[in-house]
N, CA, C and O atoms as a GROMACS GRO file, in nm:
protein
  336
    1PRO      N    1   0.058  -1.982  -0.390
    1PRO     CA    2  -0.034  -2.085  -0.343
    1PRO      C    3  -0.052  -2.196  -0.446
    1PRO      O    4  -0.035  -2.175  -0.566
    2ASP      N    5  -0.084  -2.310  -0.396
    2ASP     CA    6  -0.111  -2.423  -0.486
    2ASP      C    7  -0.222  -2.387  -0.583
    2ASP      O    8  -0.322  -2.326  -0.545
    3GLY      N    9  -0.204  -2.426  -0.707
    3GLY     CA   10  -0.306  -2.406  -0.808
    3GLY      C   11  -0.303  -2.271  -0.876
    3GLY      O   12  -0.374  -2.251  -0.974
    4LEU      N   13  -0.222  -2.179  -0.828
    4LEU     CA   14  -0.212  -2.048  -0.893
    4LEU      C   15  -0.140  -2.065  -1.026
    4LEU      O   16  -0.036  -2.130  -1.033
    5ALA      N   17  -0.194  -2.007  -1.129
    5ALA     CA   18  -0.131  -2.016  -1.261
    5ALA      C   19   0.012  -1.963  -1.255
    5ALA      O   20   0.041  -1.869  -1.181
    6GLN      N   21   0.100  -2.023  -1.330
    6GLN     CA   22   0.241  -1.986  -1.328
    6GLN      C   23   0.260  -1.838  -1.362
    6GLN      O   24   0.340  -1.770  -1.297
    7ALA      N   25   0.189  -1.789  -1.462
    7ALA     CA   26   0.202  -1.649  -1.500
    7ALA      C   27   0.154  -1.557  -1.387
    7ALA      O   28   0.213  -1.452  -1.364
    8SER      N   29   0.050  -1.597  -1.319
    8SER     CA   30  -0.001  -1.518  -1.206
    8SER      C   31   0.099  -1.518  -1.090
    8SER      O   32   0.121  -1.416  -1.026
    9SER      N   33   0.158  -1.633  -1.066
    9SER     CA   34   0.258  -1.643  -0.961
    9SER      C   35   0.378  -1.554  -0.992
    9SER      O   36   0.428  -1.484  -0.904
   10ARG      N   37   0.422  -1.555  -1.115
   10ARG     CA   38   0.533  -1.470  -1.158
   10ARG      C   39   0.497  -1.323  -1.142
   10ARG      O   40   0.580  -1.243  -1.098
   11LEU      N   41   0.374  -1.288  -1.179
   11LEU     CA   42   0.327  -1.149  -1.164
   11LEU      C   43   0.337  -1.105  -1.019
   11LEU      O   44   0.389  -0.997  -0.990
   12VAL      N   45   0.287  -1.187  -0.928
   12VAL     CA   46   0.289  -1.153  -0.786
   12VAL      C   47   0.432  -1.140  -0.735
   12VAL      O   48   0.463  -1.046  -0.662
   13GLN      N   49   0.519  -1.232  -0.772
   13GLN     CA   50   0.658  -1.227  -0.728
   13GLN      C   51   0.730  -1.105  -0.783
   13GLN      O   52   0.804  -1.038  -0.710
   14ASP      N   53   0.710  -1.075  -0.911
   14ASP     CA   54   0.774  -0.958  -0.972
   14ASP      C   55   0.724  -0.829  -0.909
   14ASP      O   56   0.801  -0.736  -0.884
   15PHE      N   57   0.593  -0.825  -0.883
   15PHE     CA   58   0.534  -0.706  -0.821
   15PHE      C   59   0.587  -0.687  -0.680
   15PHE      O   60   0.618  -0.575  -0.639
   16ALA      N   61   0.598  -0.796  -0.606
   16ALA     CA   62   0.650  -0.788  -0.469
   16ALA      C   63   0.794  -0.735  -0.468
   16ALA      O   64   0.830  -0.654  -0.383
   17ARG      N   65   0.875  -0.781  -0.563
   17ARG     CA   66   1.014  -0.732  -0.572
   17ARG      C   67   1.017  -0.582  -0.606
   17ARG      O   68   1.093  -0.506  -0.546
   18ALA      N   69   0.935  -0.542  -0.701
   18ALA     CA   70   0.929  -0.401  -0.739
   18ALA      C   71   0.879  -0.315  -0.624
   18ALA      O   72   0.928  -0.205  -0.601
   19LEU      N   73   0.781  -0.366  -0.552
   19LEU     CA   74   0.725  -0.295  -0.437
   19LEU      C   75   0.830  -0.277  -0.328
   19LEU      O   76   0.845  -0.168  -0.272
   20ALA      N   77   0.903  -0.384  -0.298
   20ALA     CA   78   1.008  -0.376  -0.197
   20ALA      C   79   1.117  -0.277  -0.238
   20ALA      O   80   1.167  -0.202  -0.154
   21SER      N   81   1.153  -0.277  -0.364
   21SER     CA   82   1.254  -0.185  -0.413
   21SER      C   83   1.207  -0.040  -0.401
   21SER      O   84   1.284   0.047  -0.358
   22LYS      N   85   1.083  -0.015  -0.438
   22LYS     CA   86   1.027   0.120  -0.429
   22LYS      C   87   1.020   0.166  -0.284
   22LYS      O   88   1.053   0.280  -0.253
   23LEU      N   89   0.978   0.077  -0.195
   23LEU     CA   90   0.968   0.111  -0.054
   23LEU      C   91   1.105   0.138   0.006
   23LEU      O   92   1.122   0.230   0.085
   24ARG      N   93   1.202   0.057  -0.032
   24ARG     CA   94   1.340   0.078   0.016
   24ARG      C   95   1.394   0.212  -0.030
   24ARG      O   96   1.459   0.283   0.047
   25ALA      N   97   1.368   0.248  -0.154
   25ALA     CA   98   1.412   0.377  -0.206
   25ALA      C   99   1.349   0.493  -0.128
   25ALA      O  100   1.416   0.592  -0.099
   26ALA      N  101   1.222   0.479  -0.094
   26ALA     CA  102   1.154   0.583  -0.015
   26ALA      C  103   1.212   0.590   0.126
   26ALA      O  104   1.227   0.699   0.181
   27GLU      N  105   1.243   0.475   0.184
   27GLU     CA  106   1.304   0.475   0.317
   27GLU      C  107   1.437   0.549   0.315
   27GLU      O  108   1.467   0.628   0.404
   28GLN      N  109   1.516   0.523   0.213
   28GLN     CA  110   1.646   0.589   0.203
   28GLN      C  111   1.631   0.738   0.174
   28GLN      O  112   1.699   0.820   0.235
   29LYS      N  113   1.545   0.772   0.082
   29LYS     CA  114   1.529   0.912   0.041
   29LYS      C  115   1.472   1.000   0.152
   29LYS      O  116   1.519   1.111   0.174
   30TYR      N  117   1.369   0.948   0.222
   30TYR     CA  118   1.298   1.029   0.320
   30TYR      C  119   1.330   0.993   0.465
   30TYR      O  120   1.280   1.057   0.557
   31GLY      N  121   1.412   0.892   0.486
   31GLY     CA  122   1.446   0.852   0.621
   31GLY      C  123   1.336   0.774   0.692
   31GLY      O  124   1.336   0.763   0.814
   32TYR      N  125   1.241   0.720   0.616
   32TYR     CA  126   1.133   0.641   0.673
   32TYR      C  127   1.186   0.508   0.723
   32TYR      O  128   1.287   0.458   0.675
   33ARG      N  129   1.117   0.454   0.820
   33ARG     CA  130   1.149   0.320   0.869
   33ARG      C  131   1.019   0.243   0.889
   33ARG      O  132   0.963   0.190   0.793
   34ASP      N  133   0.972   0.239   1.011
   34ASP     CA  134   0.852   0.160   1.040
   34ASP      C  135   0.741   0.243   1.105
   34ASP      O  136   0.661   0.191   1.182
   35GLY      N  137   0.738   0.370   1.073
   35GLY     CA  138   0.633   0.458   1.126
   35GLY      C  139   0.493   0.415   1.085
   35GLY      O  140   0.396   0.450   1.151
   36TRP      N  141   0.484   0.341   0.978
   36TRP     CA  142   0.353   0.294   0.931
   36TRP      C  143   0.289   0.196   1.030
   36TRP      O  144   0.170   0.167   1.020
   37LEU      N  145   0.368   0.146   1.124
   37LEU     CA  146   0.315   0.053   1.224
   37LEU      C  147   0.229   0.120   1.331
   37LEU      O  148   0.156   0.053   1.403
   38THR      N  149   0.238   0.252   1.341
   38THR     CA  150   0.160   0.321   1.443
   38THR      C  151   0.011   0.318   1.409
   38THR      O  152  -0.027   0.305   1.292
   39GLN      N  153  -0.070   0.331   1.511
   39GLN     CA  154  -0.216   0.324   1.493
   39GLN      C  155  -0.280   0.459   1.463
   39GLN      O  156  -0.396   0.464   1.422
   40ASP      N  157  -0.208   0.568   1.482
   40ASP     CA  158  -0.271   0.700   1.482
   40ASP      C  159  -0.266   0.774   1.348
   40ASP      O  160  -0.275   0.896   1.346
   41TRP      N  161  -0.251   0.703   1.239
   41TRP     CA  162  -0.242   0.777   1.112
   41TRP      C  163  -0.332   0.719   1.002
   41TRP      O  164  -0.302   0.732   0.884
   42GLU      N  165  -0.441   0.656   1.042
   42GLU     CA  166  -0.532   0.596   0.945
   42GLU      C  167  -0.585   0.698   0.846
   42GLU      O  168  -0.581   0.674   0.725
   43ALA      N  169  -0.634   0.811   0.894
   43ALA     CA  170  -0.689   0.914   0.804
   43ALA      C  171  -0.580   0.969   0.712
   43ALA      O  172  -0.604   0.990   0.593
   44GLU      N  173  -0.462   0.991   0.767
   44GLU     CA  174  -0.350   1.041   0.687
   44GLU      C  175  -0.309   0.938   0.582
   44GLU      O  176  -0.282   0.974   0.467
   45CYS      N  177  -0.305   0.813   0.620
   45CYS     CA  178  -0.269   0.707   0.526
   45CYS      C  179  -0.371   0.700   0.412
   45CYS      O  180  -0.334   0.688   0.295
   46ARG      N  181  -0.498   0.709   0.447
   46ARG     CA  182  -0.604   0.706   0.346
   46ARG      C  183  -0.588   0.825   0.250
   46ARG      O  184  -0.608   0.811   0.129
   47GLN      N  185  -0.553   0.941   0.304
   47GLN     CA  186  -0.532   1.060   0.221
   47GLN      C  187  -0.412   1.041   0.128
   47GLN      O  188  -0.419   1.076   0.010
   48HIS      N  189  -0.305   0.986   0.180
   48HIS     CA  190  -0.186   0.960   0.096
   48HIS      C  191  -0.220   0.860  -0.015
   48HIS      O  192  -0.174   0.874  -0.128
   49LEU      N  193  -0.300   0.760   0.018
   49LEU     CA  194  -0.343   0.664  -0.084
   49LEU      C  195  -0.414   0.737  -0.197
   49LEU      O  196  -0.384   0.714  -0.314
   50ARG      N  197  -0.509   0.824  -0.162
   50ARG     CA  198  -0.584   0.901  -0.264
   50ARG      C  199  -0.490   0.989  -0.348
   50ARG      O  200  -0.504   0.997  -0.470
   51GLU      N  201  -0.397   1.055  -0.281
   51GLU     CA  202  -0.303   1.143  -0.352
   51GLU      C  203  -0.219   1.063  -0.450
   51GLU      O  204  -0.197   1.106  -0.564
   52HIS      N  205  -0.173   0.948  -0.409
   52HIS     CA  206  -0.089   0.866  -0.497
   52HIS      C  207  -0.170   0.802  -0.609
   52HIS      O  208  -0.117   0.777  -0.717
   53MET      N  209  -0.297   0.776  -0.584
   53MET     CA  210  -0.383   0.729  -0.694
   53MET      C  211  -0.392   0.836  -0.801
   53MET      O  212  -0.386   0.805  -0.920
   54ALA      N  213  -0.405   0.962  -0.760
   54ALA     CA  214  -0.413   1.072  -0.855
   54ALA      C  215  -0.282   1.091  -0.931
   54ALA      O  216  -0.282   1.129  -1.048
   55LYS      N  217  -0.169   1.064  -0.864
   55LYS     CA  218  -0.039   1.077  -0.930
   55LYS      C  219  -0.016   0.967  -1.032
   55LYS      O  220   0.053   0.988  -1.132
   56GLY      N  221  -0.074   0.849  -1.008
   56GLY     CA  222  -0.072   0.746  -1.110
   56GLY      C  223   0.034   0.637  -1.101
   56GLY      O  224   0.045   0.557  -1.193
   57ASP      N  225   0.111   0.630  -0.993
   57ASP     CA  226   0.212   0.524  -0.982
   57ASP      C  227   0.152   0.407  -0.904
   57ASP      O  228   0.130   0.418  -0.783
   58PRO      N  229   0.127   0.295  -0.971
   58PRO     CA  230   0.065   0.180  -0.903
   58PRO      C  231   0.147   0.128  -0.785
   58PRO      O  232   0.090   0.074  -0.690
   59LEU      N  233   0.278   0.142  -0.789
   59LEU     CA  234   0.360   0.094  -0.678
   59LEU      C  235   0.336   0.177  -0.552
   59LEU      O  236   0.324   0.123  -0.443
   60ASP      N  237   0.328   0.309  -0.568
   60ASP     CA  238   0.298   0.394  -0.453
   60ASP      C  239   0.160   0.361  -0.396
   60ASP      O  240   0.143   0.353  -0.275
   61VAL      N  241   0.064   0.341  -0.484
   61VAL     CA  242  -0.071   0.305  -0.440
   61VAL      C  243  -0.067   0.172  -0.364
   61VAL      O  244  -0.129   0.159  -0.259
   62ALA      N  245   0.006   0.077  -0.416
   62ALA     CA  246   0.015  -0.054  -0.353
   62ALA      C  247   0.083  -0.047  -0.217
   62ALA      O  248   0.045  -0.119  -0.124
   63ILE      N  249   0.182   0.039  -0.204
   63ILE     CA  250   0.250   0.054  -0.075
   63ILE      C  251   0.151   0.102   0.031
   63ILE      O  252   0.144   0.045   0.140
   64TYR      N  253   0.074   0.207  -0.001
   64TYR     CA  254  -0.024   0.256   0.096
   64TYR      C  255  -0.135   0.154   0.118
   64TYR      O  256  -0.185   0.141   0.230
   65ALA      N  257  -0.174   0.083   0.015
   65ALA     CA  258  -0.274  -0.022   0.031
   65ALA      C  259  -0.220  -0.132   0.122
   65ALA      O  260  -0.295  -0.187   0.204
   66ALA      N  261  -0.093  -0.165   0.110
   66ALA     CA  262  -0.032  -0.266   0.196
   66ALA      C  263  -0.029  -0.220   0.341
   66ALA      O  264  -0.058  -0.298   0.432
   67PHE      N  265   0.006  -0.094   0.363
   67PHE     CA  266   0.003  -0.041   0.499
   67PHE      C  267  -0.136  -0.059   0.559
   67PHE      O  268  -0.151  -0.104   0.673
   68MET      N  269  -0.237  -0.023   0.480
   68MET     CA  270  -0.375  -0.030   0.528
   68MET      C  271  -0.419  -0.175   0.547
   68MET      O  272  -0.486  -0.208   0.646
   69TRP      N  273  -0.383  -0.260   0.455
   69TRP     CA  274  -0.416  -0.402   0.466
   69TRP      C  275  -0.360  -0.462   0.595
   69TRP      O  276  -0.430  -0.532   0.667
   70GLN      N  277  -0.233  -0.432   0.622
   70GLN     CA  278  -0.166  -0.486   0.741
   70GLN      C  279  -0.234  -0.438   0.869
   70GLN      O  280  -0.240  -0.513   0.966
   71ARG      N  281  -0.283  -0.316   0.870
   71ARG     CA  282  -0.346  -0.259   0.989
   71ARG      C  283  -0.494  -0.295   0.999
   71ARG      O  284  -0.556  -0.271   1.102
   72GLY      N  285  -0.551  -0.351   0.892
   72GLY     CA  286  -0.693  -0.383   0.893
   72GLY      C  287  -0.781  -0.264   0.862
   72GLY      O  288  -0.901  -0.265   0.893
   73TRP      N  289  -0.724  -0.160   0.801
   73TRP     CA  290  -0.799  -0.040   0.768
   73TRP      C  291  -0.860  -0.052   0.630
   73TRP      O  292  -0.799  -0.110   0.539
   74SER      N  293  -0.978   0.001   0.614
   74SER     CA  294  -1.045   0.004   0.485
   74SER      C  295  -0.987   0.116   0.399
   74SER      O  296  -0.940   0.218   0.451
   75THR      N  297  -0.990   0.095   0.270
   75THR     CA  298  -0.947   0.202   0.178
   75THR      C  299  -1.063   0.292   0.139
   75THR      O  300  -1.043   0.392   0.070
   76ALA      N  301  -1.184   0.259   0.182
   76ALA     CA  302  -1.303   0.340   0.149
   76ALA      C  303  -1.297   0.474   0.220
   76ALA      O  304  -1.239   0.487   0.328
   77ASP      N  305  -1.358   0.574   0.158
   77ASP     CA  306  -1.371   0.704   0.224
   77ASP      C  307  -1.445   0.687   0.355
   77ASP      O  308  -1.531   0.600   0.367
   78VAL      N  309  -1.412   0.769   0.451
   78VAL     CA  310  -1.476   0.763   0.582
   78VAL      C  311  -1.628   0.778   0.569
   78VAL      O  312  -1.703   0.709   0.637
   79GLU      N  313  -1.672   0.868   0.482
   79GLU     CA  314  -1.814   0.892   0.463
   79GLU      C  315  -1.883   0.765   0.412
   79GLU      O  316  -1.995   0.734   0.454
   80VAL      N  317  -1.818   0.693   0.323
   80VAL     CA  318  -1.873   0.568   0.270
   80VAL      C  319  -1.881   0.465   0.381
   80VAL      O  320  -1.981   0.394   0.393
   81GLU      N  321  -1.777   0.456   0.462
   81GLU     CA  322  -1.774   0.361   0.573
   81GLU      C  323  -1.887   0.389   0.672
   81GLU      O  324  -1.952   0.296   0.721
   82GLN      N  325  -1.910   0.517   0.702
   82GLN     CA  326  -2.011   0.553   0.802
   82GLN      C  327  -2.153   0.531   0.753
   82GLN      O  328  -2.244   0.513   0.833
   83SER      N  329  -2.174   0.531   0.622
   83SER     CA  330  -2.308   0.514   0.568
   83SER      C  331  -2.348   0.368   0.559
   83SER      O  332  -2.462   0.337   0.527
   84ARG      N  333  -2.257   0.279   0.586
   84ARG     CA  334  -2.287   0.135   0.578
   84ARG      C  335  -2.356   0.088   0.703
   84ARG      O  336  -2.388  -0.031   0.714
   0.00000   0.00000   0.00000
């Protein structure tokens, strides 16, 4: 976007490339394609996000966050969402 610092722009572009590479590797390794587009796995996706946060790979976390972002799902625990 206009006005974004050059270093920040580079960060976003580099991260996007790394993310795409990681996702492609997972597609090849596990045979995944576009199953993330389905509506019926929000709770499972949220659980995978938590599991990958515990494992510590920011790219895996970002992939699940991207799935959730695209679907409009919150990353908050269901209990937190219901108490709002």
